[in-house]
C-alpha positions as CSV (number, residue, x, y, z in Angstrom):
1,M,58.2,-190.3,60.2
2,S,55.4,-188.0,59.2
3,T,53.2,-186.6,61.9
4,T,49.9,-187.2,59.9
5,P,48.3,-189.8,62.2
6,D,47.3,-193.3,60.4
7,N,43.4,-193.6,62.1
8,A,42.6,-190.0,62.0
9,V,43.3,-190.1,58.3
10,R,41.2,-193.5,57.7
11,A,38.4,-192.1,59.7
12,Y,38.1,-188.9,58.2
13,L,38.0,-190.7,55.2
14,A,35.5,-193.1,55.8
15,D,32.9,-190.4,56.4
16,H,33.7,-188.6,53.4
17,R,34.1,-190.7,50.7
18,D,30.5,-190.8,49.5
19,A,30.4,-186.9,48.9
20,F,33.6,-187.3,47.1
21,L,32.2,-189.5,45.2
22,A,29.2,-187.9,44.2
23,D,31.5,-184.7,43.6
24,L,34.1,-186.4,41.2
25,A,30.8,-188.5,39.5
26,Q,29.5,-184.5,38.8
27,W,33.0,-183.7,36.9
28,L,33.0,-186.5,35.2
29,R,29.8,-185.9,33.2
30,I,31.6,-183.1,31.6
31,P,32.8,-184.3,28.7
32,S,35.7,-182.4,28.0
33,V,37.2,-184.2,25.1
34,S,40.2,-181.8,24.0
35,A,40.3,-183.4,20.6
36,D,36.8,-182.4,19.4
37,P,36.5,-178.7,18.5
38,G,33.0,-179.1,19.1
39,R,33.8,-180.2,22.6
40,T,35.6,-177.0,23.4
41,E,32.9,-175.7,25.6
42,D,33.1,-178.6,27.6
43,V,37.1,-178.6,28.4
44,R,36.3,-174.5,29.3
45,R,33.6,-176.1,31.9
46,S,35.9,-178.5,33.1
47,A,37.9,-176.2,34.3
48,D,35.7,-173.6,35.6
49,W,33.9,-176.8,37.8
50,L,37.7,-177.8,38.9
51,A,38.8,-174.3,39.9
52,A,35.5,-173.8,41.6
53,K,35.9,-177.1,43.5
54,L,39.2,-176.0,44.7
55,A,38.5,-172.8,45.9
56,E,35.7,-175.2,48.1
57,T,38.6,-177.2,49.2
58,G,40.2,-174.7,50.7
59,F,42.9,-172.9,48.1
60,P,43.4,-169.6,48.7
61,V,44.5,-169.1,45.0
62,T,42.9,-170.7,42.3
63,E,42.9,-169.8,38.4
64,V,42.3,-170.5,34.9
65,W,44.9,-170.3,32.7
66,E,44.5,-169.7,29.2
67,T,46.6,-171.0,26.3
68,E,46.9,-171.0,22.6
69,G,44.2,-173.8,22.9
70,L,42.7,-174.9,25.6
71,P,42.9,-173.7,29.0
72,A,44.5,-174.7,32.3
73,V,44.2,-175.0,35.9
74,F,46.5,-173.7,38.9
75,A,45.9,-173.7,42.1
76,E,48.2,-172.7,45.3
77,W,47.7,-173.0,49.2
78,P,50.9,-171.4,50.9
79,S,51.7,-173.5,54.3
80,G,53.1,-170.5,56.1
81,D,56.2,-172.1,56.7
82,P,59.2,-170.4,54.8
83,T,61.6,-173.6,55.2
84,A,58.6,-175.9,53.8
85,P,59.2,-177.7,50.6
86,T,57.0,-176.6,47.9
87,V,55.4,-179.0,45.7
88,L,53.6,-178.4,42.8
89,V,50.9,-181.6,41.5
90,Y,50.5,-182.1,37.7
91,G,47.6,-183.6,35.9
92,H,45.0,-183.5,33.1
93,H,41.0,-182.7,33.3
94,D,41.1,-183.1,29.1
95,V,39.6,-186.9,28.2
96,Q,40.0,-188.8,25.4
97,P,37.2,-189.1,22.9
98,A,34.5,-191.6,23.9
99,A,30.9,-193.1,22.3
100,R,28.4,-195.9,23.6
101,E,29.0,-197.3,20.1
102,D,33.0,-197.9,20.6
103,G,31.8,-200.4,22.7
104,W,30.9,-199.1,25.7
105,H,28.4,-200.7,27.6
106,T,27.1,-197.6,29.5
107,D,27.4,-193.8,28.6
108,P,30.7,-192.7,29.0
109,F,30.2,-189.6,30.4
110,E,27.2,-191.1,33.1
111,P,29.3,-192.3,36.0
112,V,28.0,-196.1,36.8
113,T,29.2,-198.0,40.1
114,V,29.2,-201.9,39.7
115,D,31.0,-204.2,41.9
116,G,33.3,-201.4,43.5
117,R,34.5,-200.1,40.2
118,L,33.5,-196.6,38.6
119,Y,33.1,-196.4,34.9
120,A,33.4,-193.3,33.0
121,R,35.4,-191.9,30.7
122,G,38.0,-190.0,33.0
123,A,37.7,-192.4,36.2
124,A,41.4,-193.2,36.0
125,D,43.0,-190.9,33.6
126,D,42.8,-188.7,34.3
127,K,40.0,-187.0,36.2
128,G,39.8,-189.9,39.4
129,Q,43.4,-189.3,40.2
130,V,43.4,-185.1,39.9
131,F,40.4,-185.4,42.1
132,F,42.0,-187.3,44.7
133,H,44.0,-184.4,46.1
134,T,41.3,-182.6,47.1
135,L,40.7,-185.3,49.6
136,G,43.6,-186.0,50.5
137,V,45.0,-182.4,51.7
138,R,41.5,-182.1,53.6
139,A,42.1,-185.3,55.3
140,H,45.8,-184.3,56.2
141,L,44.2,-181.4,57.5
142,A,41.7,-182.8,59.8
143,A,44.4,-185.3,61.1
144,T,47.0,-182.8,61.6
145,G,44.6,-179.8,63.6
146,R,46.6,-178.0,60.8
147,T,44.7,-174.7,58.8
148,A,47.0,-175.1,55.8
149,P,49.2,-178.1,54.4
150,A,52.8,-178.9,55.6
151,V,54.0,-178.1,52.1
152,N,53.4,-175.0,49.9
153,L,51.2,-176.8,47.7
154,K,50.2,-176.1,44.1
155,L,48.1,-177.8,41.2
156,L,48.5,-177.3,37.3
157,I,46.0,-179.3,35.7
158,E,46.1,-179.1,32.2
159,G,43.2,-179.4,29.4
160,E,44.8,-180.6,26.7
161,E,47.5,-183.9,27.5
162,E,44.9,-186.2,25.6
163,S,46.1,-183.9,22.8
164,G,49.7,-183.9,23.2
165,S,50.1,-181.1,25.4
166,P,50.8,-178.8,22.3
167,N,51.0,-175.4,24.6
168,L,52.0,-176.8,27.8
169,P,55.8,-176.1,27.1
170,A,55.3,-172.4,26.5
171,L,52.6,-172.1,29.3
172,I,55.2,-173.7,32.0
173,T,57.9,-171.0,30.8
174,A,55.9,-167.9,31.0
175,R,54.6,-168.9,34.1
176,A,57.4,-170.5,35.4
177,D,57.7,-167.8,38.6
178,R,54.4,-168.6,39.4
179,L,55.0,-172.7,39.2
180,A,58.5,-172.3,40.9
181,C,58.8,-175.6,43.2
182,D,61.6,-178.1,44.9
183,A,59.2,-181.0,43.5
184,V,56.8,-182.1,40.7
185,I,54.2,-185.2,41.9
186,V,52.8,-186.5,38.4
187,S,49.1,-188.2,39.2
188,D,48.8,-189.4,36.1
189,T,50.3,-192.8,36.3
190,G,49.6,-196.1,37.3
191,M,51.2,-199.4,39.6
192,W,52.3,-202.4,38.7
193,A,48.6,-204.4,39.5
194,E,46.2,-204.0,42.7
195,D,48.1,-206.5,44.4
196,T,51.7,-205.1,43.7
197,P,51.4,-201.6,44.5
198,T,54.6,-199.4,43.0
199,V,55.8,-196.3,42.3
200,C,57.2,-195.3,38.7
201,T,60.4,-193.6,39.0
202,G,60.8,-192.1,34.9
203,M,59.7,-191.9,32.0
204,R,61.1,-192.3,28.5
205,G,61.7,-189.4,26.4
206,L,60.3,-189.5,22.4
207,T,61.3,-188.2,19.1
208,D,59.8,-189.0,15.8
209,C,60.1,-188.3,12.4
210,Q,59.9,-188.8,8.6
211,I,62.0,-189.6,6.2
212,D,61.4,-188.8,2.4
213,L,62.9,-190.0,-0.7
214,Y,62.9,-189.1,-3.7
215,G,65.0,-190.9,-7.0
216,P,63.3,-190.3,-10.5
217,D,61.3,-187.0,-11.4
218,Q,58.5,-189.4,-12.0
219,D,57.6,-193.1,-12.0
220,I,59.8,-194.6,-14.7
221,H,59.8,-197.9,-16.7
222,S,61.6,-200.8,-14.5
223,G,62.5,-202.4,-17.8
224,S,63.9,-199.4,-19.5
225,F,65.6,-197.9,-16.7
226,G,65.6,-200.9,-13.6
227,G,69.1,-201.8,-11.9
228,A,70.2,-199.0,-13.5
229,V,69.4,-196.0,-11.6
230,P,68.8,-195.4,-7.9
231,N,65.4,-196.6,-6.6
232,P,64.1,-194.7,-3.3
233,A,61.5,-197.9,-2.3
234,T,65.0,-200.0,-2.4
235,E,66.5,-197.5,-0.1
236,V,64.1,-197.3,2.0
237,A,63.9,-200.6,2.3
238,R,67.8,-200.7,3.8
239,L,67.3,-197.9,5.6
240,A,65.1,-199.6,7.6
241,A,66.8,-203.0,7.9
242,A,70.0,-201.2,8.8
243,L,68.4,-199.6,12.2
244,H,69.4,-202.1,14.1
245,D,72.7,-204.1,14.6
246,V,72.5,-208.8,14.7
247,D,72.1,-207.8,18.5
248,R,68.9,-205.6,17.8
249,R,70.7,-202.5,19.2
250,V,70.2,-199.1,17.5
251,A,72.9,-199.0,15.1
252,I,73.0,-195.5,14.8
253,P,76.3,-194.0,15.4
254,G,76.1,-191.7,18.6
255,F,72.5,-193.3,19.4
256,Y,73.7,-194.4,22.9
257,D,75.7,-191.3,23.8
258,G,74.8,-190.3,27.6
259,V,72.5,-193.4,28.0
260,I,72.6,-193.6,32.1
261,E,72.7,-197.8,32.4
262,L,70.7,-199.5,35.0
263,T,72.6,-200.4,38.2
264,D,72.8,-203.8,39.4
265,R,70.1,-202.8,42.4
266,E,67.6,-201.2,39.8
267,R,68.2,-204.8,37.9
268,E,67.0,-206.6,41.1
269,L,63.9,-204.4,41.6
270,F,62.7,-205.1,38.2
271,A,63.7,-208.6,38.6
272,E,61.1,-208.6,41.8
273,L,58.1,-207.8,39.9
274,P,55.9,-211.0,39.1
275,F,56.5,-210.4,35.5
276,D,54.4,-212.9,33.5
277,E,55.7,-212.8,30.1
278,E,52.6,-214.8,28.3
279,R,50.0,-212.4,29.8
280,W,52.3,-209.2,28.6
281,L,52.4,-211.0,25.1
282,A,48.7,-211.5,25.4
283,T,48.2,-207.8,26.1
284,A,50.9,-206.8,23.9
285,H,48.8,-209.0,20.8
286,S,51.8,-210.8,19.9
287,H,53.4,-213.8,19.7
288,A,57.0,-213.5,21.1
289,T,59.4,-211.2,22.5
290,L,62.3,-209.7,20.6
291,G,64.5,-206.8,21.6
292,E,68.0,-206.0,22.5
293,R,70.2,-208.8,23.4
294,G,71.5,-209.7,26.8
295,T,68.1,-207.6,28.2
296,T,65.1,-208.5,30.2
297,T,61.6,-207.3,28.1
298,L,61.3,-205.1,31.3
299,E,64.8,-203.5,31.1
300,R,63.9,-203.0,27.1
301,I,60.4,-201.5,27.6
302,W,61.6,-199.3,30.5
303,A,64.8,-198.3,30.8
304,R,66.7,-199.0,27.3
305,P,66.2,-196.6,24.6
306,A,64.5,-197.9,21.4
307,A,63.7,-197.6,17.3
308,E,60.9,-198.3,15.7
309,V,59.7,-198.9,11.9
310,N,56.1,-197.0,12.5
311,G,55.4,-197.2,8.9
312,I,57.2,-197.4,5.4
313,G,55.8,-196.6,1.6
314,G,56.8,-196.2,-1.7
315,G,55.8,-197.4,-5.0
316,Y,52.8,-198.6,-6.3
317,Q,50.4,-200.3,-3.8
318,G,47.4,-201.5,-6.1
319,P,46.4,-204.6,-7.2
320,G,48.2,-206.7,-9.8
321,S,51.2,-205.5,-10.5
322,K,52.9,-202.4,-12.1
323,T,56.7,-202.5,-13.3
324,I,57.9,-199.2,-12.4
325,V,61.0,-197.9,-10.4
326,P,58.9,-195.4,-8.3
327,A,59.8,-191.5,-7.8
328,A,59.5,-191.7,-4.0
329,A,58.9,-193.8,-0.6
330,Q,58.6,-192.7,2.8
331,L,59.5,-193.9,6.2
332,K,58.4,-193.4,9.8
333,L,60.7,-193.6,12.6
334,S,60.0,-193.1,16.2
335,F,62.6,-193.3,19.0
336,R,62.2,-193.8,22.2
337,L,64.9,-192.4,24.6
338,V,66.4,-193.1,28.3
339,A,67.6,-190.9,30.9
340,G,71.3,-189.1,29.3
341,Q,70.5,-189.0,25.8
342,D,69.8,-185.7,24.6
343,A,66.9,-185.3,21.9
344,E,68.6,-182.8,19.4
345,A,71.6,-185.0,19.4
346,V,69.6,-187.7,18.4
347,Q,68.1,-185.9,15.5
348,Q,71.1,-185.1,14.6
349,A,72.9,-188.4,14.5
350,V,69.9,-189.6,12.5
351,R,70.5,-187.0,9.9
352,D,74.0,-187.9,9.7
353,W,73.5,-191.5,9.4
354,V,71.0,-191.1,6.4
355,A,73.0,-188.7,4.8
356,D,75.6,-191.3,5.2
357,R,73.8,-194.2,3.7
358,L,71.8,-193.2,0.5
359,P,73.8,-193.1,-2.7
360,A,74.2,-190.5,-4.9
361,G,71.0,-189.5,-7.4
362,I,68.6,-189.7,-4.4
363,R,67.5,-186.7,-2.3
364,H,66.0,-186.8,1.2
365,E,63.9,-184.6,3.3
366,I,63.7,-185.1,7.2
367,T,61.3,-183.8,9.1
368,F,61.0,-184.5,13.1
369,W,57.8,-183.6,15.0
370,G,59.4,-182.1,18.0
371,A,60.8,-184.2,21.1
372,T,60.1,-184.9,24.8
373,R,62.5,-185.6,27.3
374,P,63.1,-188.8,29.3
375,C,63.3,-188.1,33.0
376,L,64.2,-190.3,36.1
377,T,64.4,-189.8,39.4
378,P,67.6,-191.5,41.3
379,L,66.0,-194.3,44.3
380,D,67.7,-192.7,47.4
381,H,65.9,-189.2,46.7
382,P,64.4,-187.8,49.4
383,A,61.2,-186.6,48.1
384,L,60.7,-190.4,46.2
385,Q,61.4,-191.8,49.4
386,S,58.6,-189.7,50.7
387,V,56.7,-190.9,47.9
388,T,57.2,-194.6,48.8
389,R,56.8,-194.2,52.9
390,A,53.3,-192.9,52.0
391,M,52.0,-195.1,49.4
392,G,53.4,-197.6,51.9
393,R,51.7,-196.7,54.5
394,A,48.4,-196.5,53.1
395,F,48.5,-200.4,51.2
396,E,50.3,-201.3,54.1
397,T,52.5,-203.1,52.5
398,E,55.9,-203.0,50.6
399,I,56.2,-200.8,48.0
400,R,58.0,-201.6,44.7
401,Y,59.2,-199.3,41.6
402,T,58.3,-199.7,38.0
403,R,59.6,-197.0,35.2
404,E,56.9,-196.0,32.3
405,G,58.2,-196.8,28.6
406,G,55.9,-194.5,27.3
407,S,56.8,-190.4,27.0
408,G,54.6,-187.5,28.6
409,P,54.5,-183.8,29.7
410,A,56.4,-184.1,32.5
411,A,59.8,-183.9,31.3
412,D,58.6,-180.7,30.0
413,L,58.2,-179.1,34.0
414,Q,61.3,-181.1,34.8
415,D,63.5,-179.2,32.1
416,V,62.0,-175.5,32.6
417,L,61.2,-175.8,36.2
418,G,64.8,-177.8,37.4
419,V,62.8,-180.2,39.7
420,P,62.8,-184.1,40.3
421,V,59.6,-185.3,39.0
422,L,57.7,-188.1,41.5
423,F,54.6,-190.3,40.3
424,L,51.8,-191.0,42.7
425,G,49.4,-193.0,40.9
426,I,46.8,-195.7,41.8
427,S,45.7,-196.9,38.6
428,V,46.0,-200.6,37.3
429,P,46.2,-202.1,33.7
430,S,42.8,-203.4,34.1
431,D,41.3,-199.7,34.1
432,G,41.2,-199.4,30.2
433,W,42.9,-196.3,29.8
434,H,41.6,-194.7,26.0
435,A,39.8,-197.8,25.9
436,P,35.8,-198.6,25.9
437,N,34.5,-199.0,29.7
438,E,37.4,-197.2,31.2
439,K,37.1,-197.2,35.1
440,V,38.9,-197.0,38.6
441,E,38.9,-199.5,41.0
442,L,37.5,-197.3,43.9
443,D,39.1,-199.2,46.7
444,L,42.5,-198.0,45.2
445,L,41.2,-194.5,44.4
446,M,40.7,-193.8,48.4
447,K,44.2,-195.9,48.6
448,G,45.5,-192.7,46.4
449,V,43.3,-190.5,48.4
450,E,45.1,-191.7,52.1
451,A,48.7,-191.9,50.3
452,A,48.1,-188.2,49.5
453,A,46.7,-187.4,52.9
454,Y,50.0,-188.6,54.5
455,L,52.6,-187.6,51.6
456,W,52.4,-183.6,52.7
457,G,53.3,-184.3,56.2
458,D,56.3,-186.4,55.4
459,L,57.5,-184.5,52.6
460,A,57.8,-181.6,55.2
461,D,59.2,-183.5,58.1
462,A,62.1,-185.8,55.9
463,W,62.9,-182.9,53.2
464,R,64.2,-179.3,53.5
465,P,65.8,-178.6,50.5
466,S,68.2,-175.7,50.2
């Protein structure tokens, strides 16, 4: 459907690959670790470097946006066509902490290429996947003879994603007019495998909490008082045990309200993926699968909500015995949410469930640490189909679909801007995000560049949102 010629794109990429990788290596040398206060200036240097490089790419508008924390980068390149879609690309320029002593074979901030793999912190997560858009848009222009992209193109590259994006919702809200678009492309994701290119269609949401239970005003003697007063450690254990029913479904009333169930077609698409359960278990460092009855492992981690006990404690934990009824106990829970669930409604359901299960004499407090909403794009959405076609042309094979079991800031963009979120990423599980020796497969990285070069023309041809 797109008018961007494949041969012209590939010729341009071949001619400019070395310079592109040299620029990327320069960016990777900046240790933009957002979690380390000692690296604050490096994160700012990373933002300034990217803004300058985007201006060099051709973006007529490039700005560094300050937040209450660390800066984001915004860029804009109008198409000149008033009917063209407006697309916002999201990614991040901060990285996880890394040091040679963590197990790296080389300096994590001195990029090294070995056997077609580029090793460095941020190579895949997320500098490499952000940066492929610079060469992708230049290839799009060169192959079509255009002087501006076929879509109105915007970029928002934040500087705190690896620290939980604490200031992103406020930034999006404050800058909603500048960020207005018809769709968001997230390039902070991956594929199933090198030989199975995929497009992600959604992410689960998250809300988590700590439940503190209080019984006696102090630890008391279990002989003098045990069996006659409520024990907060016992009640914490009872709450944890009651979290799931015999079918491993979450037993909190109202928890599943609004859940959008998988369609038969989506189940078929999941089943087509070459899923190796033993290999998956090895990756999970686990010895058996377990979850909601009647669902597959992939359905459980991608498309079903879940509740997990993250921590439980209370009473004496030292050597030997201490025969007490403890004064307090704690339970930490996390809830992964899927499309259709409302995080605030789930939080209220948890509060009601806890209050209903506790006996007199047990006081409690529940602290929630915010929420990330789930996001999901229907398979038949025209923008998603453009992403699929662009990936298919780049990889020259059928593109399959996945979802992401984790959570991220994409839902904030969806909620505030009111537009669908699409995922365009080329990273594979072996890239080692957040781990020592993070890398990116260079051939896959160039496939990402190629897909981006095709995407803008395909979107403009296939989709004219009202």
